[in-house]
N, C-alpha and C positions, 0 to 999 in steps of 0.2 A: 755706255755715257752719257753724260749728265746734259741735259740741252740749252744751249748759253738763252741770252734773254729774248731773243727776236734773231734769228738766220735768214733774216733779208739782209741783205746788201745794197746801199744806196748807188746810186747811180757812181759811174766813174769819175765823170767831172764834179760832181760835188765834192767828194772826198780829195780829186787833186786842188778845189778851191780852198779847202782846210788846210793842207799841208802847206799852199802856198802863203795864207797866212801864221802859217806859225813861222813861217821863214823871214817874217820879217825883222830886220834887226832895229834894236831901238826902241818897240810896242811887246810891251811886255803883257802878260795874260790879263793883268786887271783891265789896261787900255782897251783890251783885243775882247774883253767882255763888255766895256760898256759900246763896244764900236757895232757888237753883233745888236744888243739891246736896242740899236738908234736904227739900224739898217736892217733886222731880223736873217741875214743870210750872208755866207762868207763870198758871195758870188758879187751881191748890192756893195758888199764893203769895196771889193778890189776894180767892181766898175764906180764906183761912186765919183764925183770930180772934187778936187785937194778943196774948194771950200767947204763942198759938205763934208770931208773928213775931218776939218780943221774945227769944224764948229763942236763936235764930241769934245765935252768935258776932257781934259788935260794932254790932247792932239798936238793941235797947235801947227802950224807949216809945215815944220820941218817931219815931225811923225807921218803927216799926212802923206810928203814925197817919197816915203821910205816907201809906206805903203802900197804907193801908186806904182813903185818901181819893181815892186817885188811883185804886184801884179802881173805888168809888161814881161819880166825876165825871168820870171821860174817858172819851168814847166813840172808842176806838180804830178804831172800824167808818168812819168819816169821812175818816180817813187812808188807812185801805184802797181806799175809792173814787176818794178823790184819786188816789193814784197809779196803780192799775189806768185810768184814765182818758188818764192822763199816759205811760203807759209803764214806771212805775219799777215795778220789782220791789222787796220786803220779805224778806229773808231773817234767820234768828236762830241762834243754839247748836244747834239742834235740826232746822235746818231742813237735807236733802240736799246741797242746793250751800253751806253754809256753807264758806271757806276750810279749810283743815286747819291751816294756818300759825296761828289762832287757836285751833283745840279746845283749847290745852292752857298755857297763858298764864292767869297768875293774872286778871288783868283786861280780859276779851274785853268788845268791844261788844254790848251789851243786842242791838240791830238792825242793820240795815246796808241802806240805801235805793241802789239800782244802780240804773244805767240803761245800759243792754248787758247784756253776758256775762260771768260770771266761768264757765272752762272749767275743769277736771281739768288743762290742761298748765299752767296757770297756778299748777299747786302751784310748779312751777321758775322761781323767780324773784331776783332782784336789786334792790334798792333803788339808786337813783341821788337823791343829794342834795346839796344845797349855797346857794353864796350866790346872793339875788338879783341884786345888784348884782354881776356877774361881769362877768370880763376876757375880751375875743374866746377868749382862751386856752381859758379855763375855758370855755364855750361850746361852740368846738371837739371840746374833747376828752368833755366832756357824750357830746355828741352821738356821737363817736366811738367811744367806750367802750357807748352803749349800739344802736349801730348793730351793732357788730359780736358782742354779745354775744344781738339778737335775732336774728343769722344762723345763732347756734348753740342756736338753740329757745328760750332763755331768754326770758319774761315782762320787762318789764322797768313797775317801782313806781314813782313821786312821786309828789308834792305837788298837781302843777299850778302851783305858783308860775315868777312872773317868772325869768328866769337859767336858773340847770342842771337845774330839772325840768323846764323848758319845754324848752331843748334836748334834753332825758334822751328826753321821750315822741316828739318830732319826731324824732330819731335812729334809735329803733326802729320807726316808723312807715313811716318811709325805707326801711328793709333789709328791709320790708315782714313785719316783726315787728309783735306782739301788746304792748298796753301796758297799765296800771291809774294811775288817775287817783283818789285818795285824797285828797276837799276837809275843809277845814275851815269850811266853815258848810254850810247846808242846800244841795238839788239844784233850790230854787229860782232861787237864785242862781248865776253863772257868776263863779267866782276864779281870776285875773283878768279884767276882762272880755272882753281881747282877744284869752282863748283861748276863744272861743264856738264860732268853726270846727274848732276842732284838738276839742275836745271832741266835737263834732257828728260830724265825722270818725272818731273814731275807733268811735263808735257807729253811722256808719249803713254804717263799712264792716267794722261785725262784728272788730273788731282789738283791745276789751279792753271796759271801763267806764268808770265813772266814779261814784265810793263816799263815800258818808256813813252817818258815823252820829249825825250833827246833825236834828233837825226839819227837812221841806223849806223852811221858813220860818224859818231861824233864820241870820242873816247871817255874813258874813265877820268877825269880831271878833277882837281878838289872842289873848285866851284860849282860843280853840276849836283853835288848832293846835299846841303841845306834846299836848295828849291824842292829836291824830291822828296824832302821829308814832310814838307804838305802834304802828297798824296798820301801816303801812307797815315799822316795823322785825319786826311777826310775821309780815307777810304772805309775805317775803323768807327767800330762806337766807344772803342776804351783802348785806350796805350798801355800797356806793362813795361816800365824801367826796371829792365836788372843789371846792373853792375852797369855806372855812370859813374863819370867825373864832373865836374864843373862848368868843364867845357866841353863838352863834348856834344855832336848831333843828333843824340838820346834826346838831352835836353832843351834843346830845338823841335825839336819834335813835339814833346812833351807840352811846348809852355805854346805852341800852334793849336794843337787839339783841346788845351782847357781854353784858351780864350781866343782864338781866332773862331774855333767851329766846335764851339759848348760840348766838345767831347770829354768823356770822364778820362783821367789820369792814377794808373796804378801803380806802385813802387815794393819791390822788395826789399829789406833789410838786410845787410850783409853786413863786414866787420868792418866792427868800426875805426879801426887801423888802417883801412885800405882805403888811398885815393880812389881807387876805380868803383868802390860805393859810396864816393862823398856827394856827386848828385841824386842819388835815388836817393839817402840821407836830408839831402835839402829840400828835393820835393817832401818829403812826408813832415820834416819839420815846420816847415811852413804854411802847411794844410794845403799846401800845392795837388798833393796824389793821396791818394787811401793808402796803407800799408798791410799789403796781402801775403795772409801765408798759402795759400792753396787756389784751385781754380777757382773753389766753390764763392771766395768774397770776391771774385769777380763777375760771375754767373749772377751772385745776389743781389752785385750792387746793379748790372743791367737790366736787374727785372726778375731775370729767369734763374730760380733756382736746378733746375734742371730742365734741360733741351730735350726734345727728340728732333728727326728732321722734319716730321710736318710741323711740327713749331714753326723752327728754325725756317720753313719755307716759307710761311705764315708771315711774320719778321722780316723775313726778304722781300715780301708782298708790301708790306706796310710801310716800311723803308721807299721799294719803289715809288708808291705814292704820295711820298712827302713826310710821310712820317716817321721821322728819324730821330735822332737821340737831339735835335732842339725843341723835340714837341714834349720832353718832359716823359714821355711813354715809356721808352724803351734804358734809358739812362736816369737812374736814382740812385742822386747822391744817397753816399753809406749815413758822414759826419755831418749831423745836421751844424756843428762849428765850424765847418770846412770856409765857409764863407771869409765869419769871425775871425778865426786863423790867420787866413791869409790877408787880411783888411790889418791884423795887426803889422802881422811880421813886414807890409809894405811901409804902413806906417815908422816903425821903426828903423827900418832902411832910408824912411827920407830926413830923417832926423841929423842924419851923418853927411856930413859937405862932400859935393864928389871930389873936390882936390884929395882927399884922405881916400877917395876908392879906387887910387893906382888903375885911372883911362888906360885905353891904348890910343894910336894915334887915330883910327879908323872910328871910335867909341865921341873922342872928342869932335871930330869934324861932325857927326850924325848928330850930338847934342849942340854945336854951332847953329845947325840948319835946321832948327825949330826956331829959334825968333819968339821966342814966346806964344807962339801958337800950331796947331795940331797940323802934322805935314803924312802923307801917306808915303810908302814906298817906293813909289815912283818921282816924286818928289824931294826927297832924298837923296835918291843917286842924282839926279840932274844935278842938284844942289852940289851934295859932295864929290860926283865926279867917282863913284865905287862902286862896283859888280851891287846888283837885286842878291846873289847869294852872300856878297860880302855883309849887305846893310841888314837881311835878315839874321844873317847870323848874331852881328853885333848887337841888336837893339835885343834879342833873348837875354845877353848878358847883361845890358842897359836895365831892362826889366828884372830883372835877378840884386841886381844892385839897387834899385829900387830909385832911380831917376829918368823913369820911363814911364807910362801907362798906355792902356790901350785907350782910343779917344775915338766915339763911332766907328763906323762897319769898320772903316777901311784906315781909320789914322792911329796918330800916336801921336804923342805931348810930354813934354818934361813935368817933372816932378818939382823939380828940385833944381 
C-alpha cells in the first residue's frame, strides 16, 4: 500500500469547523478563501463578530449573517462521525493531505470528501476529459493515452462520467497505474450507477480515490458538474481533451486549466465531420491546445519525455513545495506561436458584433452585468441572479465567442 502524504489526522473539532464553513449558503469558495486569509482558521471565522466578517471584501452584512447562522446551527461533528463510520476521509486546505494543485488557486474547495487515498505521487497528474456520447475511436484513444501515461508514472484524473472519463479510468487501471475520480455529487451516490464496481476497485486495490467537495447526500444534479471541473483542472499538470463538442463541460475544464490555473491543454484530433470532435478541433485551431498523437507528446510538453517512479516522486515533492506548473519548470509549452495564435483568434472574434453571436439569455445577462468594468464570479452571480455553475459555464462560451476575457486574478471583462 502506498503511503498518503501524511497519515496524522487533525482534531475532530477542527474538521467539524471546516465542514460547517462549507455549508454556508450563498458564500462561495472565493469568499471563504478571503475569510480564511483574514482570520487564519475556520474556528475564528465562525466565532467572529458580524462587523468583523462584513469588513472582509465581498462578504458584507448579509453574507456575514449567513456565516454566523451556519456556525450556530450546523453540527459538523455528525458529518465527521458518519464519514468515519464509512471509511470516508475529510480533508481541507490546511490538512497535510491537501492536494498541492489546489493550494494556490483563487477558488479552492472548502473541504474534500475522499474514499481511498490521495498520495504524494498524485501531484504528477494529467486530466483526461471528453464526451459522454463518444465514438469507439474516442473510447479507445482515451484508454490508450491514459494507459500509456499511467505506465510512465502519471496519475489520471477525470470525472467518472460515461464515455471518455470512464475509458480513461479503466485505461489507467489496466496499465497498473493510479486514477482519481472527481464526482459531481456526494459520496452517498455513485454516478453513473454502472461505475460502482470501477469505484470499488479503485479503492479496494489502493489505486487512487473517489473525491467530492459536495455533502454526502448531494445528488448528481446538472448544476454540480461545472464547478467540479475546476478541481480536475487544478489537480492536473495538464488536461487532455478527447472528443468534445463546443458546448461541453470538457471545454469548461480546458478553459479553467489554461486561463485560470496556468495549466497546459492538449487535444486529440478526430473526424472533421463529427460534432463530438468540434470542441477539440476548436481548441487546436485557436492555439488554445497542443495537438497530440501519443502520450510522448504530452510527456514532452510537461518537460519529461520518460518518467520512472523515483522521478515522479521527486516531481510530486516539488509540486508539494509550491513548484507547480505555474513556475514554468514542469509545464513547458511546445509551440512557440501558441500565445500568438490565441491572440489572433481572440482579435478576430472581437471584430464580430455581439448581436451576431446568437447569445443565450444567461449570456446576455452576464454581458449586461459588466457595465464597462471588470467583475468576478461572485459579483456576476449577485447581479444576474444566476447560480455560480451557470456563470462559470456561460463565461467559457462567452470567451470562445471573444466578447469576454480574463481581467486580473479573479475577474473578467467585456471585450466588445
